[in-house]
C-alpha positions in Angstrom: -180.3 29.0 -140.0 -181.9 32.3 -140.7 -184.8 33.6 -142.7 -183.7 35.1 -146.0 -186.1 38.0 -145.4 -185.1 39.5 -142.1 -188.0 41.6 -140.8 -191.0 42.3 -142.9 -191.4 39.5 -145.3 -194.8 41.0 -146.2 -193.4 43.4 -148.7 -193.4 40.6 -151.2 -197.1 40.2 -150.7 -197.8 43.7 -151.9 -196.4 42.8 -155.3 -198.3 39.5 -155.3 -201.7 41.0 -154.7 -202.9 41.3 -158.3 -206.2 40.3 -159.8 -206.6 37.1 -157.8 -208.8 34.4 -159.4 -212.3 34.0 -158.2 -213.0 30.6 -159.7 -213.3 27.5 -157.5 -210.7 24.9 -157.6 -211.4 21.3 -158.5 -212.3 19.3 -155.5 -209.8 16.6 -156.2 -206.9 18.7 -155.1 -208.4 19.0 -151.6 -209.6 15.4 -150.9 -207.7 12.9 -148.9 -204.2 13.0 -147.3 -200.8 12.0 -148.6 -200.5 8.9 -146.4 -202.2 5.6 -146.5 -201.6 5.3 -142.7 -204.2 3.6 -140.7 -204.1 6.3 -137.9 -207.4 6.5 -136.1 -206.8 9.7 -134.1 -205.1 13.1 -134.5 -204.2 15.6 -131.7 -204.2 19.2 -132.9 -202.8 21.9 -130.6 -204.0 25.5 -130.9 -205.1 28.5 -128.8 -208.6 28.7 -130.3 -210.6 27.9 -127.2 -212.5 31.1 -126.5 -215.6 32.7 -128.0 -214.9 34.2 -131.4 -212.2 31.7 -132.0 -213.5 28.2 -131.3 -216.5 28.5 -133.6 -214.2 28.7 -136.7 -212.1 25.7 -135.5 -215.2 23.7 -134.7 -216.4 24.3 -138.3 -213.2 23.1 -139.8 -213.1 20.1 -137.5 -216.6 19.2 -138.6 -215.5 19.3 -142.3 -212.4 17.3 -141.4 -214.3 14.5 -139.6 -216.9 14.3 -142.4 -214.0 13.6 -144.9 -212.1 11.4 -142.4 -214.8 9.5 -140.4 -212.3 6.9 -139.2 -210.1 9.5 -137.4 -210.9 10.8 -133.9 -210.1 14.5 -133.5 -208.5 15.4 -130.2 -208.8 19.1 -129.8 -205.9 20.2 -127.5 -206.7 23.9 -127.5 -205.3 26.0 -124.7 -207.2 29.2 -123.9 -206.0 32.8 -123.4 -203.5 35.4 -124.4 -203.6 35.2 -128.2 -201.5 32.1 -127.9 -199.1 33.2 -125.1 -200.5 30.5 -122.7 -200.6 27.9 -125.4 -197.0 28.6 -126.5 -195.7 28.1 -123.0 -197.3 24.6 -122.8 -196.2 23.8 -126.4 -192.6 24.7 -125.7 -192.5 22.3 -122.8 -193.9 19.5 -124.9 -191.6 20.1 -127.8 -188.5 20.2 -125.5 -189.7 16.9 -123.9 -190.0 15.3 -127.4 -193.8 14.9 -126.7 -195.2 16.8 -129.7 -198.9 16.9 -130.7 -199.6 15.7 -134.3 -200.0 19.3 -135.5 -199.8 22.7 -133.8 -200.8 26.3 -134.6 -198.2 29.0 -135.2 -198.3 32.4 -136.8 -196.8 32.5 -140.3 -193.6 34.4 -140.5 -190.6 34.7 -138.2 -192.4 33.2 -135.2 -191.6 29.7 -136.5 -187.9 30.4 -137.1 -186.7 29.1 -133.7 -188.7 25.9 -134.0 -187.2 25.3 -137.5 -183.7 25.9 -136.1 -184.4 23.5 -133.2 -185.5 20.8 -135.6 -189.0 20.6 -134.1 -190.9 20.8 -137.4 -190.8 18.8 -140.7 -190.4 20.2 -144.2 -193.8 19.8 -145.8 -193.0 21.2 -149.2 -194.1 17.8 -150.6 -197.7 18.5 -149.5 -197.6 21.8 -151.4 -196.4 19.9 -154.5 -199.1 17.2 -154.1 -201.9 19.6 -153.4 -200.9 22.3 -155.9 -200.9 24.9 -153.1 -198.1 27.0 -154.5 -200.6 28.0 -157.2 -203.5 28.5 -154.8 -201.8 30.8 -152.2 -200.5 34.3 -153.1 -196.9 34.1 -154.2 -195.9 36.7 -151.5 -197.4 34.5 -148.8 -195.6 31.4 -150.0 -192.4 33.4 -150.1 -193.0 34.6 -146.6 -193.3 31.1 -145.2 -190.4 29.6 -147.2 -187.1 29.1 -145.4 -184.0 28.1 -147.4 -186.3 26.7 -150.1 -188.5 24.7 -147.7 -192.0 25.2 -146.3 -192.9 24.2 -142.8 -196.5 25.3 -142.3 -199.9 25.6 -144.0 -201.7 29.0 -143.6 -205.5 28.8 -143.0 -206.3 32.5 -143.1 -205.3 36.1 -143.3 -206.1 38.4 -140.4 -205.8 42.2 -140.2 -204.4 43.8 -137.1 -204.9 47.5 -137.8 -208.6 47.9 -136.9 -210.5 50.3 -134.6 -213.7 48.9 -133.3 -216.5 51.0 -132.0 -220.2 51.2 -131.0 -222.0 53.7 -133.2 -224.5 54.5 -130.4 -221.7 55.5 -128.0 -220.1 57.9 -130.5 -223.6 59.4 -131.2 -224.2 59.8 -127.5 -220.9 61.6 -127.1 -221.6 63.9 -130.0 -218.8 62.5 -132.1 -219.7 62.3 -135.8 -217.0 59.8 -137.0 -214.1 57.8 -135.7 -210.6 59.5 -135.8 -208.5 59.4 -138.9 -205.2 60.3 -137.1 -203.9 59.6 -133.6 -203.9 63.3 -132.9 -207.6 63.4 -133.7 -208.1 60.4 -131.4 -206.5 62.3 -128.5 -208.8 65.3 -129.1 -211.8 62.9 -129.1 -210.4 61.2 -126.0 -210.6 64.4 -124.0 -214.2 64.9 -125.1 -215.1 61.3 -124.1 -213.4 61.7 -120.8 -215.4 64.8 -120.0 -218.6 62.7 -120.6 -217.5 59.8 -118.4 -216.6 57.5 -121.2 -213.2 55.7 -121.4 -211.7 56.4 -124.8 -209.9 53.1 -125.3 -210.4 49.7 -123.7 -207.4 47.5 -123.4 -206.5 44.0 -122.3 -203.3 42.1 -121.2 -199.7 42.7 -122.4 -200.1 41.3 -125.9 -203.0 43.7 -126.6 -200.8 46.6 -125.5 -198.2 45.4 -128.0 -200.9 45.1 -130.6 -201.9 48.7 -129.9 -198.2 49.8 -130.0 -197.6 48.4 -133.5 -200.6 50.2 -134.9 -199.7 53.5 -133.3 -196.2 53.2 -134.8 -197.8 52.3 -138.2 -200.1 55.2 -138.1 -197.5 57.7 -137.0 -194.5 56.5 -139.1 -196.2 55.3 -142.3 -195.6 52.0 -144.0 -192.0 52.5 -145.1 -190.6 53.6 -141.8 -192.7 51.1 -139.9 -191.2 48.4 -142.1 -187.8 49.9 -141.3 -188.2 49.1 -137.6 -187.9 45.4 -138.5 -185.2 45.6 -141.2 -182.9 48.1 -139.5 -183.5 51.1 -141.8 -185.5 53.0 -139.2 -183.6 54.0 -136.0 -185.6 53.2 -132.9 -184.0 56.2 -131.2 -184.8 58.7 -134.0 -186.9 61.8 -133.4 -189.8 60.4 -135.4 -189.9 57.1 -133.4 -189.5 59.0 -130.2 -192.5 61.2 -131.1 -194.6 58.1 -132.0 -193.7 56.4 -128.7 -194.7 59.6 -126.9 -198.0 59.5 -128.7 -198.5 55.9 -127.5 -198.0 57.0 -123.9 -200.6 59.7 -124.3 -203.1 57.2 -125.8 -202.5 54.8 -122.9 -203.3 57.8 -120.6 -206.9 57.8 -122.0 -207.2 54.0 -121.7 -208.3 51.7 -118.9 -204.8 50.4 -118.5 -205.0 50.4 -114.7 -208.0 48.1 -114.9 -207.1 46.2 -118.1 -209.2 43.3 -119.0 -207.9 39.8 -118.7 -208.3 39.1 -122.4 -209.4 40.7 -125.7 -213.1 39.6 -125.4 -213.8 41.3 -122.1 -212.0 44.4 -123.4 -214.3 44.5 -126.4 -217.3 44.0 -124.1 -216.7 47.5 -122.7 -217.2 48.9 -126.2 -220.4 46.8 -126.5 -221.8 48.1 -123.3 -220.8 51.7 -124.0 -218.4 52.2 -121.1 -215.6 52.5 -123.6 -215.7 54.1 -127.1 -212.9 52.3 -129.0 -210.9 49.1 -129.0 -207.9 48.3 -131.2 -208.0 44.7 -132.2 -207.6 42.4 -135.1 -210.5 41.2 -137.2 -211.2 38.1 -135.1 -213.2 40.7 -133.2 -215.8 40.5 -136.0 -216.3 36.8 -135.4 -216.9 37.5 -131.7 -219.2 40.5 -132.1 -221.4 38.9 -134.7 -221.2 35.4 -133.2 -221.0 35.3 -129.4 -222.5 38.8 -128.9 -225.1 38.4 -131.8 -224.6 42.0 -132.9 -225.5 43.5 -136.3 -222.7 45.0 -138.3 -223.0 48.8 -138.8 -225.6 49.2 -136.1 -224.5 47.1 -133.1 -220.8 47.6 -134.0 -218.6 49.1 -136.7 -214.9 49.2 -137.6 -212.4 51.4 -139.5 -208.7 51.2 -140.1 -206.7 52.4 -137.1 -205.8 56.1 -137.3 -203.2 56.8 -140.0 -203.5 53.4 -141.6 -206.3 53.7 -144.2 -205.4 51.6 -147.3 -202.9 49.5 -145.3 -203.3 45.8 -144.3 -201.2 45.0 -141.2 -201.4 41.3 -141.8 -200.9 38.1 -139.8 -201.7 34.5 -140.7 -202.5 31.4 -138.6 -200.9 28.2 -139.9 -200.4 24.6 -138.8 -197.3 22.5 -138.8 -196.2 18.8 -138.9 -193.9 18.3 -135.9 -191.0 15.9 -136.0 -192.0 12.8 -134.2 -195.8 13.4 -134.6 -197.4 10.2 -133.2 -200.0 10.0 -136.0 -198.2 11.4 -139.0 -200.6 10.1 -141.6 -203.6 11.6 -139.8 -201.6 14.9 -139.2 -201.0 15.1 -143.0 -204.8 14.7 -143.6 -205.4 17.6 -141.1 -202.9 19.8 -143.0 -204.7 18.9 -146.3 -207.9 20.1 -144.6 -206.2 23.3 -143.5 -205.1 24.1 -147.0 -208.4 23.1 -148.7 -211.1 25.4 -150.1 -213.7 23.6 -148.1 -211.8 23.9 -144.8 -210.9 27.5 -145.3 -214.4 28.5 -146.4 -215.8 26.7 -143.3 -213.3 28.2 -140.9 -212.9 31.8 -142.0 -216.4 33.2 -142.0 -216.8 32.0 -138.4 -213.3 33.2 -137.3 -213.6 36.7 -138.7 -210.7 36.3 -141.2 -210.3 35.9 -144.9 -208.9 32.8 -146.6 -205.3 32.4 -147.5 -206.3 30.7 -150.7 -207.0 32.9 -153.7 -210.0 30.8 -155.0 -212.4 31.1 -152.1 -216.2 31.2 -152.5 -216.7 35.0 -152.1 -220.4 34.6 -151.4 -219.5 33.2 -148.0 -217.9 36.5 -146.9 -220.4 39.2 -146.0 -220.5 42.5 -144.1 -217.1 43.3 -142.7 -215.5 40.2 -144.3 -216.6 41.2 -147.8 -214.8 44.5 -147.4 -211.8 42.8 -145.9 -211.5 40.3 -148.7 -211.8 43.0 -151.3 -209.1 45.1 -149.6 -206.8 42.2 -149.2 -207.1 41.3 -152.9 -206.8 45.0 -154.0 -203.3 45.5 -155.6 -203.4 49.1 -154.4 -203.5 48.0 -150.7 -200.2 48.4 -148.9 -199.1 45.3 -146.9 -197.1 45.3 -143.7 -196.7 42.6 -141.1 -197.6 42.4 -137.4 -195.2 42.5 -134.5 -197.5 41.1 -131.9 -198.6 38.2 -134.0 -195.3 36.8 -135.2 -194.7 38.1 -138.7 -191.8 40.6 -138.4 -189.8 39.6 -135.4 -188.3 36.2 -134.4 -189.1 34.9 -130.9 -185.9 36.2 -129.3 -186.3 39.7 -130.6 -190.0 39.8 -129.8 -189.4 38.4 -126.4 -187.1 41.3 -125.5 -189.6 43.8 -126.9 -192.3 42.1 -124.7 -190.1 42.5 -121.6 -189.2 46.1 -122.3 -192.9 46.9 -123.1 -194.0 45.6 -119.7 -191.8 48.2 -118.1 -192.6 51.0 -120.6 -196.4 50.9 -120.1 -195.8 51.4 -116.4 -193.0 54.1 -116.4 -193.6 55.8 -119.7 -189.8 56.2 -120.2 -189.6 56.6 -124.0 -185.8 56.9 -124.2 -185.3 53.8 -122.1 -187.7 51.7 -124.1 -186.3 52.8 -127.5 -182.8 52.1 -126.4 -183.8 48.6 -125.1 -185.5 47.7 -128.4 -182.6 49.1 -130.5 -180.2 46.9 -128.5 -182.5 43.9 -128.9 -182.6 44.4 -132.6 -178.8 44.5 -132.9 -178.5 41.4 -130.7 -181.0 39.3 -132.8 -180.6 40.5 -136.4 
């Protein structure tokens, strides 16, 4: 089985982002589950265990337990690596036919291999019962539909292409504004280096891939970036070669040799002023305003990554119903929570994301999130999908990119990396 939209399913979202309704839904489409099961517990598996992540999950769990007081919530979160650690543990459990009751997955092609392996159930019936097809943007529903079936419930929309900075650090360095192009970034980076400030902090491998996708986006533009995932852009073309060369130059002004263990400590270097910038998704907002207790615009600020203004490089977290879930009835109730207005409005303001539903309470989204929600719902915004976070590449293709990138960040061999990715695309298309 293959997805009918190979590569960037997000293109359908651009057409779907039109005058989204602001009214609240009636509460009765969000209450209760679809099963009368007497299940008294539910195990939910995710990677939201660290600061800036767990606060949102805790808020949604609190709303769930209020509605379902007879169900014990077992939080099986595994920390680290934007899900890479959790996915390793989860794969072992699924192969052993020992699934949790529900597990987190990025919406998009990341789930394709689990669908093909028969690990997840079709939950289209929940969409019909809850009226979700009318509550989520059509493009998002299309993106998670496989052969007419839906296998996950999205809880949020994140934005990948963001450049975070400490205004005081730029002022100290005599820099009036963050860069609008990657060429301008490199110019600033030289200035920052002369003043003893690292231009860009970075973390483990997945953050390096996160940076890569946004350098490619900024250098190639939306159409050619999209072409990397649908075959219309040649990985070995002169334009891609130039973009990859720019990426190596950017890494040269980063702290790659002393890369942080995860995204939070990488951001801490921006907070303390030893680094000027960090490229990270908008979950950083939840961390900076929550765990770090900083004020938006003064303690921290953010702009689109260079070359990507007016573009939303999106990803979405979602939850599934595994085949053989020990407590299916309780799992269905958890999925109803994930898709509810109350659940999403409890979760997203804490997580640093905007709701997948179109009828959120906008008053709950302030500062960065108010701007993010407005841009997400603006029909003029161009939508593309994230590589690092599971939207545009299936697990096999992404796995080969991950392996090639580990070598590339060390040897800087552009031609070898481009050739490896081109071959991986052909092998997995």
